[in-house]
N, C-alpha and C positions, 0 to 999 in steps of 0.2 A: 797351337802346339809348339812350347817351346822342346830340344832336344840335348842333353846333357849325355854327352858318349865319358863312361871313365874307363879309360882304361890301363896298363897297366902289367908284367911282368909275375906268373905264377906265384900268388902269396905276397903279393906287392900290397894288400890292406883294401881290397876294390871292394869284398862283402859291406865290411864295416864301415867304410864311408858311405856309399849309399844306403845302409840303414838311418847314418845317420843324417844326411842329407835328406833322406823320406822323413824322419822326423821336425825338421825345421821346415818344409817344404807343406805339411801337418796342421803344423802351429800357425802356418798364415793363413791357412785356410784353399789352399793349393789341391786342384784334384792333379791326381798321379796317378802313371801306369808304370811297367815296368821292363824291361828283357833281357834275359840272363841268358848266353851264350856260354857254352858248357863245350868243352871240344868231342867228349868221348859219347856213347848211346846213351849212358843212362848220368844226368842228370844230381846232383846233390845241394849245391851253391839255391836253386830254385827252392828245393821244398823249405830250406832254413828263410828266406825272403817271404817264405809265404804267410808269416807268422805277422809282416806289417801290413796287411787287412786290406793291399791296394788289388787292382789288377794289375796279371803279372803271367807275361808270356818265357816258357824255357824253352830255347832250340839247340838239340844239341847232335850229337854225329859231324862235328865239321865247326869250322871257322866261319863268320858271318861278313868276316872279308875276304872270301876265298870262293867254298864249293858252297856256300848255303845263302846267296846273295838271293836267291827268286825266296827262299823259305824267308830272308829278312824282309822283303817288299813287302812277300800279304803278311808279313803279321805286322808292319808296320802299317798299312790300310785297315787290318783289320781293327788295330786297336782306335785310329783314329775315325774309324765310324761308328764303330760300336761303343767308343766310350770316353771319344772325343776328349783327352784333357788338357791340363794346362800345360803339362810336363808330361814327356817322353823319357825317365832314364833309360839308359843302353849300358849294361856292365857287359861288353864282350870277353872272350876268355882270355886269357894271358898271351895267350899265341897269338895275339891277332895285332894288325895296325890301326888304328880309332880312326884316325883320318881317313882312311883308304873307304872306311864303311862310309861318313859323310858326303865321299863323293860318290859314291852308289847311291845313296839318297836323292841327291842333290835334282837329280831330273825327276824325280816324283810328281805322281799330278796330288799332294796333300799339301796341307796349307803350311807349312813351319820352318820354325828356325831353329838357330843350333848355337849354344854356347860354347867359348871355349872347346875344344879338346882335350883335355886334362887327361898327363899321365902319368900314375903313381910309381915312387922310387921308394923302396926298400931299403934304406941306408946302410943297415945292418947286413945286406946279402950282396949291394950292389957289384962292388970287387971282386965276389965268387962270379957271379952272372958273366962281367965282361970280360972276365977270365976263360968262360964255360963258351958262352955263344957272341959274342962280340958282335958281328955283325946285325944280328937282328934286334940284340938292344939297342944297338947306337942308332935303326932304322925308325926304331918305336920312338926312342926321346927325339928326332930330327924333324919328327913330325908334330911334336906334342905346342901347345900354345899354353897350357900351363905346365906346371913339373909342380908333381907334389911332393917335396922330399920328406917320405915317410919313417914312423918310426924311430923319431930322433931320440925317445928315448932308450933308443934298445944301443945309443953308440958316441964316441966321445966329441968331444968339440974340433977337435983337427980330425977327426977324423967326415966329423960333417962338413966345414969351411972345405977339404979338400975337393968332397965329390959336388960339392958347389960350386970349385972353381975350374972341376973339367965340364960340367955337365953346362956352365957357362960357351966353354967352349966350341963345347962340339952343338950347342942351339943355343945364341945369342938373342934371339929372338925370343925367348920365352920367357913369361913369366914365370921365375921360384920362387913359393912359398915353403917352409919349414910346416909340419905338421906329427902329431902322434894322433890317428882320427882314433883308437881305440880310450885317448885320453885325455884328449884334450880339445874340448868339446868350442873354444874360442878358435883354434883356428878353423874345426869344420865350419866354423858360422863365416869365415872371412872367404870361407872357398863358397861359401853359398852364396855371399853377395858379389863375389865374381860372378861368378856364374849367374847371377839373376841381371847381371850387367846394373849392380847398386855401387859398384866399389870406387874411389877417386883418380887410381891409378889407371895411367894407358897402358893396357896390357897388347900382347903383339896382335898386329893386325884387328884391333879391338881399338876404336876412337867412345869411349862411355859417354862423351859430351854430346855426340853430336845422335848418338845409338844408333851407328849405322850396326851390317851385318859384317857377319870374319867372309875375308874374298874366301873367294871359291879358290882350292887348291888342287889340284888335279897331281895326283900322285901314282906313279910307275906304279901297273898293276901286280904288285907282287905275291907270290904262294909264301904267305907269313908262317906258315906249319915245317916246309922245306924248308924255308932259309933259317928255323928256330932249331934243328937237329933236336927234337925233343919225342925221347918217346915217349905214348898215351895208350890206354889200355883201361875200360872202363866195363861196369855192367854189373848183373847183379845173382849174389844165391839166395835160393828160398831153404830155408833150414827149419827142420821142428825140436824140440827136445824146451827144457828145462831153462828160464833167462830172468834173471833179473836187470836191471836195470841198471845196478850196481855192478852184478857180474857181464852185462853186457857192457858197459865202459870198460872193462879190463878185459873181457875177451879180445876187443877193437884194439888197447893199447898193444896188447900184446901183439898182434898180427901183424899191426902197424910198424911196431921194432922189428920183430922176424924179417919183412920186409926190407925194410933201409938197413937192413944189416948186411943180407943179401945185395941190394942194388951196388952198394959200397964195395961190394967186392968186383965188381963189373968197373965200375965206375968213383975211386974215390973223392970225387971232390964233385959228385951229380950236387946239380943244385933243382928244385922242382917242388911238387909236395905229391904227398900220398891222402887222401882221403877216405872214410869207412863211413858209413852210418845203420843204425837199424834203430828201429821202433818198436816202442814195449809200453805197453800202456796204450797211457798219453807223452808220453815222454821220447822224445829226438834225441838218441846218443848218436854223436857227429864227432869222431877224432879224427884229428890231422895232424902228420907230420910234415914242417915244411923247414926244406935244407937246404943247405947252403956252408959252402966249404964245413969245416970242420963244427959247425954249430947245426943242429937235427934236433928239433925243439918237436915235442909232441904235446899237442895240448887238447882235450875233452869240451865239448860243452852238451849243457844237457837241456833242452829247450822242450817247455809245457806246449804240446798243441791238441786236443781234440781226441777224447780217450777211443783205444782201438780194443777190439777186442781180439789180443793173439790168440788165445786157444792153442798155446805152444806153437804154432807157427810164425816167421818171421822171414823178411827180404833185408838180409844185408847187401848193401851198394857200396860201389867202392871207384874212385878215382883214381887213377895215376898217372901223371905226367912229371917227368924224370929228363933233365939232359943228358945226349950222348950215350944213349940204354938204346937201343934196336926193342921193338915191338914183340918181339917174339922172345924174346927174351926178359921181356917183363913180364911179360901174359904167365911166364913160365914160375918167377918166382911167385909173382901174388897167386897163381894158382894152387902153388904147393902149400905156400903159410897159412892162406886158408882152410885147406885141407888138412893142415896139420893139426891146428888149433881146435878148429869142429869137431875132429874125430876125439882129442882127448879132451873135451865137454860132451863124448857120446849125445851129439846130436846128429839127427840124418840133414842131407844135403845134398842141393843137386843143384848146378851152375846153372842158368839160367840162357834159352839162344835170343837174341832179340831179332826178332822179327822186323822187317823192311816197314813197315807203317809205323815203327817207333822213332821214325827219323823226322815224322812230321811233328811242325810246332805244337806243343801241347799248351793248352788252356789251365792254369795254376786254379 
């Protein structure tokens, strides 16, 4: 079982990259499994990734390089025993140190090899991230073996070149590559070749000609969530009323816009994301805001899944992770915004209490 670790800060494009890699693995006839880690009690991306049709597990309520190490080891063992995939892709939360995860798995009694550790960088928000959380971002990048400079379509050549030079100084051993996971399949193919060790270049600590494994690298046991100074809050509301797919998209966009505006009053330069999702009939409506400096972009996805009979009852899931905002303030902002907009639509609603057993790995 070969393990791909695809890391990067919040909103760097991990999920998009993972979906593109899964497509290429499937085309090559590889048997694939997936582990998704969300830092909150309720996950959102795991439900999105489920449409890929591969065995996947979502681990929530912590970081798998810190508080959820035991859950991670159990999950990896289960996947190896039950599915025995050719490839295990791990998408850890953006608040993790991916190479620390690899170190935690090295002494497991499971036959596996590790592809180079990938850390994605959103080139359009990198300067804002370094301004907000320099210690965390630096640590994440220093451990990378491949740095994917992502979303190059959103930045000019001067900015990209400057960030490349900065990253080269920070981690001279890492292999750098430009990419736009959402728009450039050729770049994702190149990343795929490197992870499968079919490339011609010699990457840091990897001899592609001899086929040797990456060298074990013992990292300092750091608590990545504490270092990040990122406030997180997730959960779900149960709501009832009249809701169409179009109305659901507009509702979530309005809530997220209000949340972003209120967060900016606390930290005008916040970096991070807010995600919300609700399923209406056969459509998963997912809206997210990714923020960096003055760039706060709201995007909506409408994903077709198996039809669900809502009967006027819905689950509104949310996940927020933003820099330098206290958790209690983040809770206040989100709960108030949700309440205002659901009340305006004359919907009955109630916030759900997440039980302890929800922290266990969930088989999707």
